[in-house]
N, C-alpha and C positions, 0 to 999 in steps of 0.2 A: 384759311384762306389762302391761295397761293396770287403770287404777285404777278397780275397782268404785265406790267414789264417782264420781267423776268421770263415769265411761257413763250413772250417774243422773242427776247434779248438771246434765247437760249438754242430756240432754234436757226436764227439767224446767224451766232455764232459758227453753226453747225457748219451751215451751208458756207460762211468763208475759208472754213477750216478746210472744208471735203472739196468745194469746189463746185458745186450744182447751180448748173444754170449761168455760172460765170464767162463761160467758154463764150457766146455767141456775143458778148458784149465785149471783149476784149481781146477778139481777134482781127490780127494786122492783117487787113487785105492785101498792102503792100506787099507782101512778102509772097519771095517765089513758093511757086509749091512742092513742095516737101517731097522730095526722091530719094528713095531707102537705097542703098547698098549692104550687098550682102557682106554678114559679117565672114570679114578672113580668118579660116584656123589656126590656133597657132600650131609652130611649126614643130614637127614632128622632133626630141631628141635623141642622139647616137643612145643604142646600146648597149652596151659590152658584151658580147660573145666570150662564153667561157668557155677552160677549154678540153668540156664536154662534149657544150656544141660544136666545136673543131675536127674532133677526134672521128664524131659522129658524121663529117662531113656537112652539117650546114653554117656554111659562111655567110650565107643572112642573119644579123641582128633578132631578136625575137619579138614583134613587136608588142608597144607599154600595155599593159593592161587599162580599159577603158574604168575608169573612176564607176564609184558604187554610186548605182540607180539611189534616186533622194526615193522615198518615199513621199507620195502626195500623201498629204489631211484630210481628213473628213470632214466635209463644208457641216455646220450644224444644222438644222433645218429649222430648229425652234430655238428663241432664249432658254438658258434652262437657269434661274433663279433671276439674281437683281445684275444684269447684266450692267449696270450704271459701273458697276465695283470695277469691272473688266477694262476700264478705260485710265484708272489711276495707277498711274503706277508703281511700282514693287520695286521693281530693277535699275532702269533706265531712266531716271528724273532730269536728263538735264541730256541734249546734244542734238543737232540736225543734222552732221553728215557721219554715215556711218561705211565704216569698210566690212566688207564680207569676204570671207574664206574658208573653203573645206577643202580637203584633201582629195588631191587630182582634176581639183577646178582652179582657174587662173583668177583673181581676185575681183570684185569689181564691188561699188558704191552704190548706195541707197540716203538720201537728200530727203531728205521731212520739209515741204514745203507748205507755206501759205499764199492761198488765192488773188495772188493782189499785187497791184503794180506798187504798191508803197516802196519809198528808196528806203525805210528801216528793214522791209523785205531783201527788198533787190539788190543789199548787199551783200548777200550772201557771194552772191554769183562770180564775183574774184576771187569769189578762197578757195570757188570748189571749180576755175575753169582748166587746172592744170588736169584731173583727172577726167572731167568733159572732153574736153580737146582731145585725151588719150584714149577714150571709148569706143569701140565699135559699132555701139547700140546703147539707142537712148527708149528707154522702155517708161514713160506715162501715165495715168489716169485712165485716161483716154489716149488715141490716135487724134493729136487735134489737125487733122487734116481735112480738107473743105469739103466735103462727102457728111465728116462728121457732127462739122458743125450748121451746117447744111439742115443734118438730121436735128439735131437742135434745140434752133430756130425752126421748124417746121413742127416742133412737139411743143412746143412754146404759142407759138400762134394760133391764132384763132382761127379757123375758115367753117364757109356755108351763112357768111351774113351773120352769126354771132361776132359781140365786141365787147370789150373790156366794159364801157358804160351799159352795154343793154347788161350785162352780167350783175354789175353789183349795185347798181343802182344810181340815178341821180347824187345824192348827198355823198358817197364814198368818194363817185368819183371825182365833184369837184374837189373832193381833200385829196386826192391823190398827184390831182395836176398840180396844187399847189407845193405839193414835194417836189413833185419833176422839173416844177420851173425852178426849183432849186439848182439840181441839175443837171441844167440842160438842156431836157429831153421837150416835146413837143406835144401836143394830145394826137396829134394824127399817129408819129412813133408809137406812144404808148395806149391807144385804145388796138391796137389789133394784136395786142396780149397776155396771157390769161392773167388771174390773178396771183399765184404759186410764182409766174416767173416774175412779175412787178416786184413780189415779196424779195425775191433775190436779188433784182436790180438795187432796192432801196437800200439791201444789207451793206452790198460794197460803200467805203468809205469815200464819203461826198467828194473830200479835194482827192481824192484820185482816181477820180467818172471815167476819163479818157485815159489813154495808155494801155500794152498790153502785161498782165500780170507775169508772177516770175514762170510757171510752166508752161508759158505763153514765146517769152523767148528763151528760154533753155530750146523748145522745142524747136524756136526756128533758127535758131544756131548748130543744131545738130543737121536739121533741113538744108541749112547752109554747108558746112558742110559733109554733106551727101551720105551722115552713119544712115545704118540698118533704121526702122523708126517705130516703133510699136507701141501698142496700148493693154492694158491690164485687163479691162470690163469694153464693154459695149454699153452707148450709150441709154440703149431699156433700160441696163443693168443700173445704169449709176443715177437716172432722174425717177426711177419708177418712184419712190413712197413719194416725190410731190406729185408726178406727173398723175398718179391714179387717185388723189387725194382729192375725196368728196369736194363741190362748190363749194358746200357751205361751208368747211373746214377752211377750206382758201378764204373766200372772204372773210369768215374771222380774222382768219390768220394776215389778212390785208390789213384790217382792220387797227389790230395792235400794231401794227409795225406803223402805220401813220398816229395814231393816239401815243406812240411811243419814242416816234424817230427819232431824237435830239440825243436820249435815253441811249435807243442801243448803236448810232453812233457812236456816244463813247464806250461803250461796249468793246466794238468791233475796236476802239482804236487801242483798248487795255491788250485784244487780245496780240493785239501786232504790236505790242510793243514785248510783251512775253516771247512772242517769238522769234523776235529779235535778238532776246537776251539766252535764248534756247531753252527756256521755262518749262518744258515738257509736264512737269508738275503742275504748274499755273493754270497750264493752257488747261490741262483734265480739269483742276480744281473749277477753275469758270463757268465749266460743264455741270459737277456736281453738286455746286452751290446756288446755283440754282434754286427756284421754287420747283419747279416742272419737272427735275428729276430728279423728286425726292417722294416716291412711295406710289409711281404712279404709272400704271401697268399699260398706259399708251406710249411712255415717254419711255417705257422697257422694251415696247415691241418696237418703235422709235430707233431706238441709239443699235439694236439686234441689228435693223435690215441696212441704216444707216452704217454703221459703222462697222461691230463687231461680225457679221456674217462678208462683210466684204475682204476684212482683213486675211482671213480664212482664202477666198476665191482669189485674192491679187498674191499671196507666197505662194498659192499653186502657180499660176498663170506665170509666175516669175523663173519659174523652173529651167525652162529649156533654152533660155537667157544667161543665166548664172550658172546654170552646165556650161556653156559657151564659153564665160567668161570675160572676164574687161567688159562690163555692162554696165549703165549708168541708168540708176532707176530710181525716180522722185514722182512721190506723191505725198496728198495731203499729213501736213504732223501731227495733224490725231489719229492715222493710221499708228504710229509708233508705238508711242506704250500701253502698260499694260498687262496683264497678263494672259489679256487675249490677243495683246495687239503684237504686228506684223514684226517685231523685233523682238520676241520672245517664241513668237512661230517661228521664224528662224533657224533663234538657237536649237529646240526642238526638232529641227529636220538637218541638224548636225550641222549647223553654217557656227563659226568662231565672226561674233558681233565686236567690231571696233571703233571707240568712240574720235572721231575725228577732231571735229570740233562740236 
């Protein structure tokens, strides 16, 4: 029989790695509204004219040929086989920060993030600051502007008279409030949120419940520098896996979260430690060794929707920015490894992928 702790833990570790629901709670309202600036094209290089050109009266240099168009990947519509194996590193087992190069393109950079404000996560910022400062564009999973945060919050909140208490019952609601008090959340705040949103909130490490996560800090800094800002996904694409979950499943997941709250906090702490070590293999193993991820069709479909399919979508949508060059891409670290991870997909599209750290 599968461990209920493992079942709840695996879902929530996915949430921390991939950021589902966290944006609304990490949003820093004091930041000025992001204003993107247009990407400045690379200066044209002088092309030497040949004697034949001069003889023919062609005094102007010929334009440099445009780089070869990248062929986009076909996004799979359904899982093929055991997709849990797709997140297990076979090549790129370590590393959070990568340089992306392709003939004819200026180099760009890719950072794997953990959507957390833990200091062990934020310690990567000084190590990537030079490349971030020099980049002309920052692309995150979502464009973390006011419209996005508003849209996420709208999906997370009840309307039409429903409340968390009315949907989950008095007994579970009382248990939820006990955990909420540990996190400094009031009943009034919590009662407006749907069960899946409360689960996502409780998955965040308790000790860093206040303050912006890594993605938000990167986005705020890029906005301050008036860089071009872009999102690789739409809100509904990212949260649909949870937002479309039947109420009964939402309630069950919330109950598991409450029952095993301390254990889940320990698992999240272990995840962040693996992240701080740049250990992609251990992060992936945290998923694959859970009882939830063993011979479970529901999990197979879940991981496909939450990880694998999104890897293809984001790899494709990076292309206009990678083609322009000098872009900085920041996405959840779990999207990087595996035979269908973003690093391998970019490699298949003709990019040279080099680990910086």
